Backbone as a chain_set.jsonl record, in Angstrom:
{"seq": "XXXXXXXXXXXXXXXXXXXXXXXXXXXXXXXXXXXXXXXXXXXXXXXXXXXXXXXXXXXXXXXXXXXXXXXX", "coords": {"N": [[0.856, -1.176, 0.0], [0.633, 2.1, -0.922], [1.561, 5.492, -0.034], [-0.285, 7.349, -1.049], [-2.506, 5.712, -1.418], [-3.062, 5.038, 1.227], [-3.794, 7.525, 2.214], [-6.114, 8.026, 0.737], [-7.712, 5.943, 1.703], [-7.908, 6.661, 4.405], [-9.29, 9.065, 4.131], [-11.687, 8.123, 3.018], [-12.594, 6.545, 5.146], [-13.05, 8.508, 7.085], [-15.09, 9.948, 5.852], [-17.027, 7.953, 5.785], [-17.522, 7.588, 8.552], [-18.671, 10.069, 9.125], [-20.994, 9.968, 7.534], [-22.288, 7.798, 8.725], [-22.838, 8.873, 11.243], [-24.587, 10.949, 10.543], [-26.688, 9.435, 9.494], [-27.488, 8.004, 11.773], [-28.398, 10.126, 13.384], [-30.559, 11.015, 11.831], [-32.205, 8.753, 11.884], [-32.827, 8.733, 14.607], [-34.263, 11.138, 14.777], [-36.457, 10.453, 13.144], [-37.567, 8.382, 14.67], [-38.299, 9.787, 16.976], [-40.254, 11.505, 15.918], [-42.159, 9.668, 14.992], [-42.99, 8.636, 17.412], [-44.31, 10.79, 18.576], [-46.16, 11.361, 16.687], [-48.543, 10.011, 16.962], [-50.127, 11.536, 18.506], [-52.193, 14.48, 18.588], [-50.782, 17.408, 17.52], [-51.22, 20.403, 17.414], [-51.943, 22.877, 18.564], [-50.191, 25.558, 20.261], [-49.728, 24.887, 22.975], [-49.919, 22.091, 22.906], [-47.75, 21.544, 21.29], [-45.654, 22.415, 22.918], [-45.892, 20.562, 25.01], [-45.34, 18.208, 23.603], [-42.687, 18.656, 22.832], [-41.458, 18.762, 25.349], [-42.005, 16.163, 26.185], [-40.547, 14.599, 24.314], [-37.959, 15.49, 24.873], [-37.607, 14.533, 27.491], [-38.026, 11.781, 27.14], [-36.235, 10.913, 25.121], [-33.891, 12.211, 25.695], [-32.758, 14.434, 24.391], [-31.755, 17.7, 23.17], [-33.62, 20.79, 23.525], [-33.462, 22.436, 21.324], [-32.745, 20.67, 19.238], [-34.984, 19.008, 19.256], [-37.043, 20.797, 18.566], [-36.187, 21.478, 16.006], [-36.42, 19.009, 14.689], [-39.16, 18.655, 14.815], [-39.988, 20.77, 13.387], [-40.733, 23.149, 14.631], [-41.036, 26.492, 15.344]], "CA": [[0.0, 0.0, 0.0], [1.415, 3.317, -1.023], [1.133, 6.614, 0.791], [-1.509, 7.928, -1.625], [-3.591, 4.775, -1.125], [-3.372, 5.176, 2.649], [-4.51, 8.796, 2.382], [-7.463, 7.828, 0.197], [-8.421, 5.084, 2.64], [-8.191, 7.468, 5.591], [-10.331, 10.014, 3.741], [-12.936, 7.367, 2.888], [-13.032, 6.15, 6.483], [-13.59, 9.702, 7.733], [-16.381, 10.223, 5.218], [-17.937, 6.906, 6.236], [-17.913, 7.909, 9.93], [-19.575, 11.211, 9.078], [-22.27, 9.51, 6.998], [-22.921, 6.96, 9.745], [-23.356, 9.772, 12.277], [-25.759, 11.614, 9.98], [-27.762, 8.446, 9.401], [-27.964, 7.729, 13.133], [-29.179, 11.281, 13.816], [-31.815, 11.016, 11.082], [-33.029, 7.673, 12.418], [-33.331, 9.188, 15.898], [-35.311, 12.124, 14.502], [-37.634, 9.733, 12.661], [-38.152, 7.666, 15.808], [-38.943, 10.785, 17.833], [-41.462, 11.988, 15.254], [-43.146, 8.585, 14.999], [-43.497, 8.507, 18.773], [-45.208, 11.912, 18.848], [-47.132, 11.458, 15.605], [-49.808, 9.42, 17.362], [-50.882, 12.554, 19.229], [-52.446, 15.7, 17.832], [-49.871, 18.469, 17.925], [-51.648, 21.527, 16.595], [-51.91, 24.111, 19.339], [-48.887, 25.826, 20.886], [-49.592, 24.11, 24.215], [-49.656, 20.697, 22.536], [-46.376, 21.499, 20.783], [-44.766, 22.497, 24.09], [-45.954, 19.277, 25.7], [-44.645, 17.219, 22.773], [-41.25, 18.934, 22.934], [-41.045, 18.321, 26.688], [-42.072, 14.7, 26.211], [-39.413, 14.062, 23.545], [-36.735, 15.782, 25.621], [-37.504, 13.629, 28.631], [-38.008, 10.385, 26.711], [-35.074, 10.597, 24.298], [-32.708, 12.863, 26.233], [-32.16, 15.335, 23.409], [-31.911, 19.106, 23.519], [-34.825, 21.472, 23.059], [-33.175, 22.937, 19.972], [-32.83, 19.554, 18.29], [-36.368, 18.574, 19.217], [-37.818, 21.772, 17.79], [-35.772, 21.359, 14.608], [-36.994, 17.783, 14.141], [-40.603, 18.83, 14.709], [-40.211, 21.98, 12.581], [-41.405, 24.114, 15.484], [-40.208, 27.709, 15.366]], "C": [[0.901, 1.237, 0.0], [0.819, 4.414, -0.157], [-0.164, 7.208, 0.261], [-2.716, 7.023, -1.377], [-4.023, 4.883, 0.335], [-4.148, 6.46, 2.906], [-5.953, 8.68, 1.882], [-8.311, 6.998, 1.159], [-8.816, 5.858, 3.89], [-9.315, 8.462, 5.308], [-11.683, 9.314, 3.629], [-13.487, 6.931, 4.241], [-13.642, 7.331, 7.233], [-14.96, 10.052, 7.156], [-17.428, 9.207, 5.662], [-18.417, 7.174, 7.658], [-18.917, 9.054, 9.955], [-20.954, 10.785, 8.568], [-23.017, 8.625, 7.993], [-23.532, 7.814, 10.85], [-24.618, 10.471, 11.788], [-26.947, 10.662, 9.891], [-28.346, 8.149, 10.778], [-28.811, 8.888, 13.652], [-30.531, 11.32, 13.115], [-32.749, 9.924, 11.584], [-33.613, 8.047, 13.781], [-34.449, 10.2, 15.707], [-36.593, 11.435, 14.032], [-38.341, 8.992, 13.794], [-38.893, 8.628, 16.735], [-40.264, 11.236, 17.213], [-42.546, 10.915, 15.2], [-43.782, 8.438, 16.373], [-44.524, 9.597, 19.082], [-46.343, 11.957, 17.834], [-48.491, 10.875, 15.982], [-50.705, 10.418, 18.096], [-51.129, 13.744, 18.312], [-51.563, 16.809, 18.388], [-50.167, 19.67, 17.044], [-51.498, 22.845, 17.348], [-50.517, 24.328, 19.932], [-48.669, 25.036, 22.177], [-49.272, 22.651, 23.918], [-48.231, 20.545, 22.019], [-45.378, 21.557, 21.934], [-44.723, 21.17, 24.839], [-45.194, 18.205, 24.917], [-43.138, 17.406, 22.856], [-40.73, 18.466, 24.289], [-41.0, 16.8, 26.781], [-40.868, 14.085, 25.5], [-38.107, 14.301, 24.29], [-36.544, 14.797, 26.763], [-37.313, 12.183, 28.181], [-36.725, 10.018, 25.968], [-33.79, 11.259, 24.783], [-31.987, 13.747, 25.223], [-32.458, 16.779, 23.802], [-33.212, 19.675, 22.955], [-34.638, 21.961, 21.624], [-33.309, 21.825, 18.936], [-34.265, 19.062, 18.158], [-37.208, 19.505, 18.368], [-37.448, 21.699, 16.312], [-36.383, 20.127, 13.967], [-38.502, 17.935, 13.924], [-40.979, 20.024, 13.839], [-41.061, 22.985, 13.35], [-40.496, 25.325, 15.602], [-40.014, 28.191, 16.703]], "O": [[1.804, 1.375, 0.825], [-0.281, 4.279, 0.38], [-1.055, 7.537, 1.045], [-3.823, 7.512, -1.152], [-5.214, 4.825, 0.639], [-5.062, 6.479, 3.731], [-6.886, 9.171, 2.517], [-9.478, 7.308, 1.401], [-9.938, 5.723, 4.377], [-10.189, 8.675, 6.15], [-12.701, 9.838, 4.082], [-14.699, 6.946, 4.459], [-14.638, 7.172, 7.937], [-15.878, 10.409, 7.894], [-18.585, 9.562, 5.89], [-19.602, 7.006, 7.945], [-19.892, 9.02, 10.706], [-21.972, 11.205, 9.119], [-24.242, 8.696, 8.09], [-24.622, 7.514, 11.338], [-25.601, 10.576, 12.522], [-28.081, 11.047, 10.179], [-29.564, 8.053, 10.93], [-29.836, 8.66, 14.293], [-31.544, 11.626, 13.744], [-33.955, 10.144, 11.697], [-34.761, 7.718, 14.076], [-35.47, 10.136, 16.392], [-37.688, 11.79, 14.47], [-39.57, 8.98, 13.863], [-39.981, 8.319, 17.22], [-41.276, 11.338, 17.907], [-43.728, 11.225, 15.348], [-44.973, 8.148, 16.485], [-45.505, 9.342, 19.781], [-47.39, 12.542, 18.111], [-49.496, 11.225, 15.364], [-51.897, 10.172, 18.282], [-50.367, 13.986, 17.376], [-51.598, 17.107, 19.582], [-49.47, 19.928, 16.063], [-50.974, 23.818, 16.804], [-49.753, 23.375, 20.085], [-47.561, 24.57, 22.445], [-48.447, 22.043, 24.599], [-47.579, 19.533, 22.278], [-44.378, 20.839, 21.933], [-43.657, 20.71, 25.25], [-44.486, 17.388, 25.507], [-42.393, 16.43, 22.941], [-39.673, 17.84, 24.365], [-40.087, 16.224, 27.373], [-40.241, 13.161, 26.019], [-37.246, 13.423, 24.337], [-35.444, 14.287, 26.975], [-36.526, 11.445, 28.774], [-36.186, 8.928, 26.164], [-32.705, 10.9, 24.324], [-30.757, 13.802, 25.2], [-33.304, 17.041, 24.657], [-33.814, 19.115, 22.038], [-35.562, 21.899, 20.813], [-33.916, 22.018, 17.883], [-34.71, 18.735, 17.057], [-37.999, 19.052, 17.54], [-38.318, 21.844, 15.453], [-36.823, 20.185, 12.819], [-39.051, 17.403, 12.959], [-42.16, 20.26, 13.585], [-41.982, 23.592, 12.803], [-39.315, 25.192, 15.924], [-39.343, 29.204, 16.903]]}, "num_chains": 1, "name": "protein.A"}
């Protein structure tokens, strides 16, 4: 294995780790949304309750929860 091959391999491994992290985050977001989707989340109070529920149940931040739910 030459130096250029080792660099390419290292670059591919780094890209693979990044893609795996992104996939894991997306799967978590989907799981959170499926868990809340069974409830009606229309009013601001219902949205607050859903955000609190997800934070407590999944242990994620309020910012991430609001981003996943598309709550401003």
